C-alpha positions as CSV (number, residue, x, y, z in Angstrom):
1,M,109.7,69.1,14.8
2,G,107.5,71.6,16.5
3,I,108.2,73.4,19.8
4,I,105.6,71.3,21.7
5,S,107.1,68.0,20.7
6,T,110.6,69.4,21.5
7,I,109.4,70.3,25.0
8,L,107.8,66.9,25.5
9,I,110.9,65.0,24.3
10,G,113.0,67.4,26.5
11,L,111.1,66.2,29.6
12,I,112.0,62.6,28.7
13,V,115.5,63.5,27.7
14,G,116.1,65.3,31.1
15,L,115.2,62.1,33.0
16,I,117.4,60.0,30.7
17,A,120.3,62.4,31.1
18,R,120.0,62.3,34.8
19,M,120.2,58.5,34.7
20,V,123.2,58.6,32.3
21,K,125.2,61.2,34.3
22,P,127.1,59.6,37.1
23,G,127.1,61.1,40.6
24,N,124.5,62.5,43.0
25,D,122.6,65.5,41.8
26,P,120.6,67.4,44.4
27,M,118.4,68.9,41.7
28,G,114.7,68.3,41.8
29,L,112.5,67.0,39.1
30,I,111.5,70.4,37.7
31,M,115.1,71.6,37.3
32,T,116.0,68.3,35.7
33,A,113.1,68.7,33.3
34,L,114.0,72.3,32.5
35,L,117.6,71.3,31.7
36,G,116.4,68.5,29.6
37,I,114.2,70.8,27.6
38,G,117.1,73.3,27.2
39,G,119.5,70.6,26.1
40,S,116.9,69.2,23.7
41,M,116.2,72.6,22.2
42,I,119.9,73.4,21.8
43,A,120.8,70.1,20.3
44,T,117.7,69.9,18.0
45,Y,117.9,73.3,16.5
46,G,121.7,73.5,16.6
47,G,122.1,70.1,15.0
48,Q,119.6,70.9,12.3
49,A,121.2,74.3,11.6
50,L,124.6,72.7,11.2
51,G,123.1,70.0,8.9
52,L,124.1,67.1,11.2
53,Y,120.6,65.6,11.0
54,H,117.1,66.4,9.9
55,A,113.9,66.6,11.9
56,G,112.6,63.2,13.0
57,Q,115.9,61.3,12.8
58,G,117.1,59.2,15.8
59,A,120.3,61.2,15.9
60,G,118.3,64.2,17.1
61,F,117.2,62.2,20.2
62,I,120.7,61.1,20.9
63,G,122.0,64.7,20.4
64,S,119.3,65.9,22.8
65,V,120.5,63.5,25.5
66,V,124.1,64.6,25.0
67,G,123.0,68.2,25.1
68,A,121.1,67.7,28.3
69,V,124.0,65.8,29.9
70,V,126.3,68.7,29.0
71,L,123.9,71.2,30.6
72,L,123.6,69.0,33.8
73,V,127.4,68.9,34.1
74,A,127.7,72.6,33.5
75,V,125.0,73.5,36.1
76,G,126.6,71.0,38.6
77,M,130.0,72.7,38.2
78,L,128.5,76.2,38.6
79,R,126.6,75.1,41.7
80,K,129.7,73.8,43.4
81,R,131.4,77.2,43.2
């Protein structure tokens, strides 16, 4: 999976993660997209490095959503401080 496709999927993943995560987030669309891209990149390359899945598998998309949700929760906790 190339870097461009990872970024495009990250945009979609950020929006899905925002819908999945409960609660009200005051973040804008750009911040959500950036966190989605970050979660997608971490989950994609981390999962492939650990041998959990290969490029193009559906598990990579699910892992990207989970990674983005984790980043959204972490940023939300840091902002409350």
